[in-house]
Structure formats: C-alpha cells, structure tokens
C-alpha positions in Angstrom: -133.7 -143.2 -97.6 -133.1 -139.4 -98.2 -132.1 -138.8 -101.8 -130.6 -135.1 -102.6 -132.1 -134.0 -105.9 -129.4 -131.0 -107.1 -130.6 -129.4 -110.0 -127.5 -127.9 -112.2 -128.7 -127.9 -115.8 -129.0 -124.1 -116.5 -127.4 -122.1 -119.0 -126.1 -119.2 -116.7 -127.1 -116.7 -119.6 -126.7 -113.6 -117.0 -123.4 -114.8 -115.7 -121.7 -115.5 -119.1 -120.2 -118.6 -118.0 -121.1 -121.9 -115.9 -122.3 -120.9 -112.5 -121.8 -124.6 -111.8 -118.1 -124.4 -112.0 -117.5 -121.3 -110.0 -115.0 -121.8 -107.1 -116.4 -121.8 -103.7 -114.3 -122.9 -100.6 -111.8 -125.1 -102.7 -114.5 -126.6 -104.8 -116.9 -126.1 -107.8 -120.2 -124.6 -106.8 -121.8 -127.9 -107.8 -119.5 -130.2 -105.9 -119.8 -127.8 -102.8 -123.4 -128.1 -102.9 -123.7 -131.9 -103.3 -121.0 -132.2 -100.4 -123.5 -129.8 -98.4 -126.5 -132.3 -98.8 -124.6 -135.3 -98.0 -123.6 -134.0 -94.7 -127.0 -132.8 -94.1 -128.1 -136.6 -94.1 -128.8 -137.4 -97.7 -127.6 -141.0 -98.4 -127.1 -140.3 -102.3 -127.2 -137.3 -104.4 -128.7 -137.0 -107.9 -127.0 -134.2 -110.2 -129.1 -133.1 -112.8 -127.0 -131.6 -115.8 -127.8 -129.9 -119.0 -125.9 -126.8 -120.3 -121.9 -127.1 -119.9 -122.3 -131.2 -119.4 -119.1 -131.9 -120.7 -117.1 -129.2 -118.6 -119.1 -129.9 -115.3 -118.7 -133.8 -115.7 -115.1 -133.6 -116.2 -114.8 -131.2 -113.5 -116.2 -134.0 -111.4 -114.2 -136.9 -112.3 -112.1 -136.9 -109.3 -114.9 -135.6 -107.0 -114.5 -137.7 -103.5 -118.6 -137.9 -103.3 -120.4 -140.7 -104.8 -122.8 -138.8 -107.3 -125.3 -139.7 -109.8 -124.6 -137.7 -112.7 -128.0 -137.4 -115.4 -128.3 -135.3 -118.1 -131.6 -133.8 -119.2 -131.9 -133.6 -122.8 -134.6 -130.9 -122.6 -133.0 -128.2 -120.1 -133.4 -125.6 -122.5 -137.0 -125.7 -122.0 -136.9 -124.7 -118.2 -136.0 -125.7 -114.7 -139.4 -127.8 -114.6 -138.1 -130.5 -116.9 -135.0 -131.0 -115.0 -136.8 -131.4 -111.9 -139.5 -133.7 -114.1 -136.4 -135.6 -115.3 -135.1 -135.9 -111.7 -138.1 -137.1 -109.9 -138.9 -139.8 -112.6 -135.2 -141.4 -112.2 -135.8 -141.8 -108.7 -137.7 -145.0 -108.9 -135.1 -146.5 -111.3 -132.0 -145.6 -109.6 -133.0 -145.4 -105.9 -136.4 -147.2 -105.5 -135.9 -147.2 -101.9 -136.6 -143.2 -101.7 -138.5 -142.1 -98.6 -137.9 -138.4 -99.0 -136.4 -136.1 -101.6 -134.2 -132.8 -100.7 -134.7 -130.8 -103.9 -131.9 -128.1 -104.0 -130.1 -125.7 -106.4 -126.4 -125.2 -106.9 -126.6 -121.2 -106.5 -127.6 -120.8 -102.9 -123.8 -121.6 -101.6 -124.5 -119.9 -98.1 -126.8 -122.7 -97.0 -125.6 -125.0 -94.6 -125.7 -128.8 -94.1 -127.4 -128.0 -90.7 -130.0 -126.1 -92.2 -130.5 -128.6 -95.2 -130.6 -131.1 -92.3 -133.3 -129.0 -90.8 -135.6 -129.6 -93.6 -135.2 -133.5 -93.4 -135.6 -133.4 -89.7 -139.1 -131.8 -90.2 -140.2 -133.6 -92.9 -139.2 -136.9 -90.7 -140.9 -135.8 -87.7 -143.9 -134.4 -88.9 -144.3 -136.8 -91.8 -145.0 -134.0 -94.1 -143.3 -131.9 -96.7 -141.1 -128.9 -95.5 -140.0 -126.2 -97.5 -138.0 -122.8 -97.5 -140.0 -119.8 -96.4 -139.5 -116.6 -98.6 -141.1 -113.5 -98.5 -143.3 -114.4 -101.4 -144.2 -117.8 -100.0 -142.9 -121.5 -100.1 -139.9 -122.5 -102.2 -136.8 -124.5 -102.6 -134.8 -126.2 -101.2 -137.7 -128.4 -100.1 -137.7 -131.8 -98.6 -140.8 -133.9 -100.1 -141.9 -137.2 -99.2 -141.6 -139.7 -102.0 -145.7 -140.4 -102.2 -146.2 -136.9 -102.7 -143.8 -136.7 -105.9 -146.3 -137.9 -108.4 -148.5 -134.8 -107.8 -145.6 -132.6 -107.9 -144.7 -133.9 -111.5 -148.2 -133.3 -112.6 -147.9 -130.1 -111.9 -144.6 -129.0 -113.6 -144.8 -126.8 -116.4 -141.9 -124.5 -118.4 -139.8 -122.9 -115.9 -141.9 -122.8 -112.9 -140.2 -125.2 -111.0 -141.7 -126.6 -107.4 -142.5 -123.0 -105.9 -146.3 -122.9 -107.7 -147.1 -126.6 -106.5 -145.6 -125.9 -102.6 -147.6 -122.7 -102.4 -150.6 -124.7 -103.4 -150.1 -127.0 -100.4 -152.8 -126.8 -97.6 -150.9 -125.4 -94.3 -151.5 -128.7 -92.4 -149.5 -130.5 -95.2 -146.5 -128.4 -95.2 -144.1 -126.9 -93.0 -141.9 -123.7 -93.7 -138.8 -123.0 -92.2 -136.8 -119.8 -92.3 -133.7 -120.0 -93.9 -132.0 -116.2 -94.3 -129.1 -117.9 -96.3 -131.3 -119.2 -99.2 -132.3 -115.7 -100.2 -128.6 -115.0 -101.7 -128.1 -116.8 -105.0 -125.7 -116.1 -107.8 -126.9 -114.8 -111.1 -124.4 -112.3 -112.4 -120.6 -111.8 -112.0 -121.5 -109.1 -109.5 -123.3 -111.2 -107.4 -120.4 -113.5 -107.2 -117.7 -111.0 -106.6 -120.1 -108.8 -104.1 -120.4 -112.1 -102.1 -116.5 -113.3 -102.0 -115.8 -109.7 -101.0 -118.2 -110.0 -98.0 -117.0 -113.3 -96.9 -113.3 -112.0 -97.2 -114.3 -109.0 -94.8 -116.0 -111.5 -92.5 -113.0 -113.9 -92.2 -110.6 -110.9 -91.7 -113.0 -109.7 -88.9 -112.7 -113.3 -87.1 -109.0 -113.1 -87.6 -108.6 -109.9 -85.8 -110.4 -110.9 -82.9 
C-alpha cells in the first residue's frame, strides 16, 4: 500500500498568508497536491497541518478526495516535527503501509506521472527513491516503510528528510531528475511570476 504524506504545516512567513490556500487550477494548493498524489498511485493521503489549521480544514470540507487530516501540535519547531508526526501516525492509521511518498504542498508543477515514477522505481528496485537536486537528494521521495524508523531517528529541527537521504549509500537509493520540483512558492512574487508564466504558455498553445 502506497501512502502519500503531504506536509502542509508551515506558517508561510515569507508569503504573509497561507500558501496552502493559494488557488491553483481551480483548487487550493494543498488539495491540488493531494489529488496529484492520489493520481500517482497513493491509495491514501495523510495531510499534516499546523499553521492556519482551521482555515485549511474548512477549505477541505468539500473536497472530493478522501483525505486523512492530522494536526502537528509542534509545527512551529520546524518541518522535522511534522515529518516525524506523520511517520508515527502511519502505523495507527495505515498499518498495511509498504511505501511512503513524502511531498510538500508548494511544488505545484510536479505531475502525477512524476510522483508515479518515484513510486515505480521504489517498487521495481526495492529501494528508496528521491528527487535529484543540484545539491543532492531531496523530497519528494518514496521511502519503504521499514526504512522509516531510521529516518525518524535522524529528524531534528527544520532539517526534514534531505540530510538523511543524502547520507544513504548509492546502492540503497535511486535518484530521479525532476526539474519541476525545483520551483517552489515562498513569496507572493514567486506565485505571481508562475501564474504569468502559465498564462503565457497557455496563450501560445491556443495560438497554435
């Protein structure tokens, strides 16, 4: 069973408003990402909240997607606490978990096919898979459930999973180039710039 673990607890301090609720393709950003994970082959998606919990829960009340919504009470201490909280919840909510696809809600250009590639590689090679950034491995990443205890032990502060992923041996991890993952939304300028790029691209397609 593949489980999507969507980390959406951040305070969006640089944006000044909940990035989780930004509009993207007719949905909020958090619901859009949850849909992508399900389309990629995740049988269930756990969404970890923190900041803006009530607003985000309200926005997802009418979601057509079956989501497990959990609140990390320690979200202000950093992303590692949300990842730890989410990983610990797997045994309780989804004891049949085989692989966990860890994702963030501010990378809207990643497609279901690309998330699906991470799952397929992890399944085929029986290993963990991660996104290949210029600085090394990072999320989104697909982790076999037995490896989650090691990841849990490594989590500190705001480090998330990348330091643990980068310490894995080359034989135990497959890296996938995903240029779409390199764009994340941290500021209003990021968001507006991306909307303009998408609009220009759509106009070109219409003209052709």
